C-alpha positions as CSV (number, residue, x, y, z in Angstrom):
1,X,-19.9,-75.4,107.1
2,X,-17.7,-72.5,105.5
3,X,-20.6,-71.8,103.0
4,X,-22.9,-71.7,105.7
5,X,-20.5,-69.0,107.4
6,X,-20.8,-67.0,104.3
7,X,-24.6,-67.3,103.7
8,X,-24.8,-66.3,107.5
9,X,-22.4,-63.4,107.0
10,X,-23.9,-62.1,104.0
11,X,-27.2,-62.3,105.6
12,X,-28.4,-65.0,102.8
13,X,-27.3,-62.7,99.9
14,X,-28.1,-59.4,100.9
15,X,-24.6,-58.6,101.0
16,X,-24.5,-58.9,97.5
17,X,-26.7,-56.0,96.7
18,X,-24.7,-53.6,94.1
19,X,-25.1,-50.7,96.1
20,X,-24.8,-49.8,99.9
21,X,-25.2,-53.6,101.0
22,X,-24.8,-52.9,104.5
23,X,-27.5,-49.8,104.6
24,X,-30.3,-52.8,103.0
25,X,-29.2,-55.3,105.7
26,X,-29.9,-52.8,108.5
27,X,-33.2,-51.5,106.6
28,X,-34.4,-55.2,106.1
29,X,-33.4,-55.8,109.8
30,X,-35.8,-52.8,111.0
31,X,-38.7,-54.3,108.5
32,X,-38.4,-57.6,109.7
33,X,-38.2,-56.7,113.4
34,X,-41.2,-54.3,113.2
35,X,-43.6,-56.6,110.9
36,X,-43.1,-59.7,112.7
37,X,-43.3,-60.9,116.6
38,X,-39.8,-60.3,117.0
39,X,-40.5,-56.6,118.5
40,X,-43.1,-58.1,120.8
41,X,-40.7,-60.8,122.5
42,X,-40.0,-60.2,126.0
43,X,-36.7,-58.5,126.7
44,X,-34.8,-61.6,127.8
45,X,-35.8,-63.4,124.5
46,X,-34.5,-60.5,122.4
47,X,-31.6,-60.0,124.5
48,X,-30.7,-63.8,123.9
49,X,-31.5,-63.5,120.1
50,X,-28.6,-60.6,120.3
51,X,-26.3,-62.5,121.9
52,X,-26.7,-65.2,119.5
53,X,-26.4,-63.1,116.7
54,X,-23.1,-61.9,117.7
55,X,-21.8,-65.1,118.7
56,X,-22.8,-66.8,115.3
57,X,-21.6,-63.7,113.5
58,X,-18.1,-63.9,114.9
59,X,-17.1,-66.9,112.7
60,X,-19.2,-66.0,109.8
61,X,-17.4,-62.5,109.9
62,X,-14.2,-64.3,109.9
63,X,-15.1,-66.9,107.2
64,X,-16.3,-63.8,104.9
65,X,-12.7,-62.4,105.4
66,X,-10.8,-65.3,104.7
67,X,-13.5,-66.2,101.6
68,X,-13.4,-62.6,100.4
69,X,-9.6,-62.4,101.3
70,X,-10.2,-58.8,102.9
71,X,-10.6,-57.3,106.4
72,X,-14.3,-56.2,107.0
73,X,-15.5,-57.3,103.3
74,X,-18.2,-55.6,101.9
75,X,-20.6,-58.5,101.3
76,X,-20.4,-59.5,105.0
77,X,-23.5,-57.5,106.5
78,X,-24.5,-59.8,109.5
79,X,-22.6,-56.9,111.6
80,X,-25.1,-54.6,110.3
81,X,-28.0,-56.8,111.5
82,X,-26.5,-57.3,114.8
83,X,-25.9,-53.7,115.4
84,X,-29.4,-52.9,114.1
85,X,-31.0,-55.3,116.6
86,X,-29.3,-53.6,119.4
87,X,-30.3,-50.0,118.0
88,X,-33.8,-51.3,118.3
89,X,-33.5,-53.3,121.5
90,X,-35.2,-51.2,124.4
91,X,-37.2,-49.2,121.8
92,X,-41.1,-48.5,121.9
93,X,-42.4,-50.3,118.7
94,X,-43.5,-47.1,117.2
95,X,-42.4,-46.2,113.4
96,X,-40.8,-42.9,114.5
97,X,-38.4,-44.6,116.9
98,X,-37.7,-47.3,114.3
99,X,-36.9,-44.9,111.7
100,X,-34.8,-42.8,113.8
101,X,-32.9,-45.6,114.8
102,X,-32.1,-46.9,111.3
103,X,-30.7,-43.2,110.6
104,X,-29.1,-43.1,114.0
105,X,-27.4,-46.4,113.4
106,X,-26.3,-45.9,110.1
107,X,-24.6,-42.6,111.3
108,X,-22.8,-44.3,113.8
109,X,-21.6,-47.1,111.8
110,X,-20.2,-44.9,109.1
111,X,-18.7,-41.9,111.4
112,X,-17.6,-44.5,114.0
113,X,-16.8,-42.5,116.8
114,X,-14.5,-43.6,119.9
115,X,-14.6,-46.3,120.7
116,X,-16.2,-47.6,117.6
117,X,-13.6,-46.8,115.6
118,X,-11.2,-48.7,117.8
119,X,-12.8,-52.0,118.3
120,X,-12.7,-52.2,114.2
121,X,-9.1,-53.8,115.0
122,X,-10.3,-56.6,116.9
123,X,-9.3,-59.7,115.1
124,X,-11.0,-62.6,113.8
125,X,-14.4,-61.2,113.2
126,X,-14.8,-59.6,116.3
127,X,-13.8,-56.4,115.2
128,X,-16.3,-56.7,112.3
129,X,-19.0,-57.4,114.7
130,X,-18.2,-55.2,117.5
131,X,-18.1,-51.8,116.0
132,X,-21.6,-52.4,115.0
133,X,-22.7,-53.3,118.2
134,X,-21.3,-50.4,120.0
135,X,-23.0,-48.3,116.8
136,X,-25.9,-49.8,117.5
137,X,-25.5,-49.1,121.3
138,X,-24.9,-45.5,120.8
139,X,-28.0,-45.2,118.3
140,X,-30.5,-46.7,121.3
141,X,-28.7,-44.7,123.9
142,X,-29.6,-41.3,121.9
143,X,-33.1,-42.5,121.5
144,X,-33.8,-43.4,124.9
145,X,-32.3,-40.1,126.4
146,X,-34.4,-38.5,123.8
147,X,-37.6,-40.2,124.5
148,X,-36.8,-39.4,128.4
149,X,-36.6,-35.6,128.0
150,X,-39.4,-35.8,125.3
151,X,-41.7,-37.5,127.8
152,X,-40.9,-35.8,130.9
């Protein structure tokens, strides 16, 4: 079970990329959502997928912390996958929105504005997952607000 947690936590090896594994995990998530039927799922189904990613990601992130003996270890990228999914959640399936979501999510994930920065201190994988969920929420909110004003 521990090996499965590590596999999921590293997004099946993406976390072992030598340079910027979180960025690669985010980019791969954008590509998977865009080029598969995920982007066409009803809102409820995508919501359930995001909730499942969060729920499964918490013990996977905790397993990675234990395995790598470090708080929020670099190879643990399941949080970027979940956060990027949130960033894409309500957006139209258009390349411009997906590209903007990728860059905004990475910006908020690295910058960590309040309360993203505070959520990192949550224990046992909750902090690892929650800060990226919040960064994805910021990304999505910025793009939805921009869309509202552009299409007005």
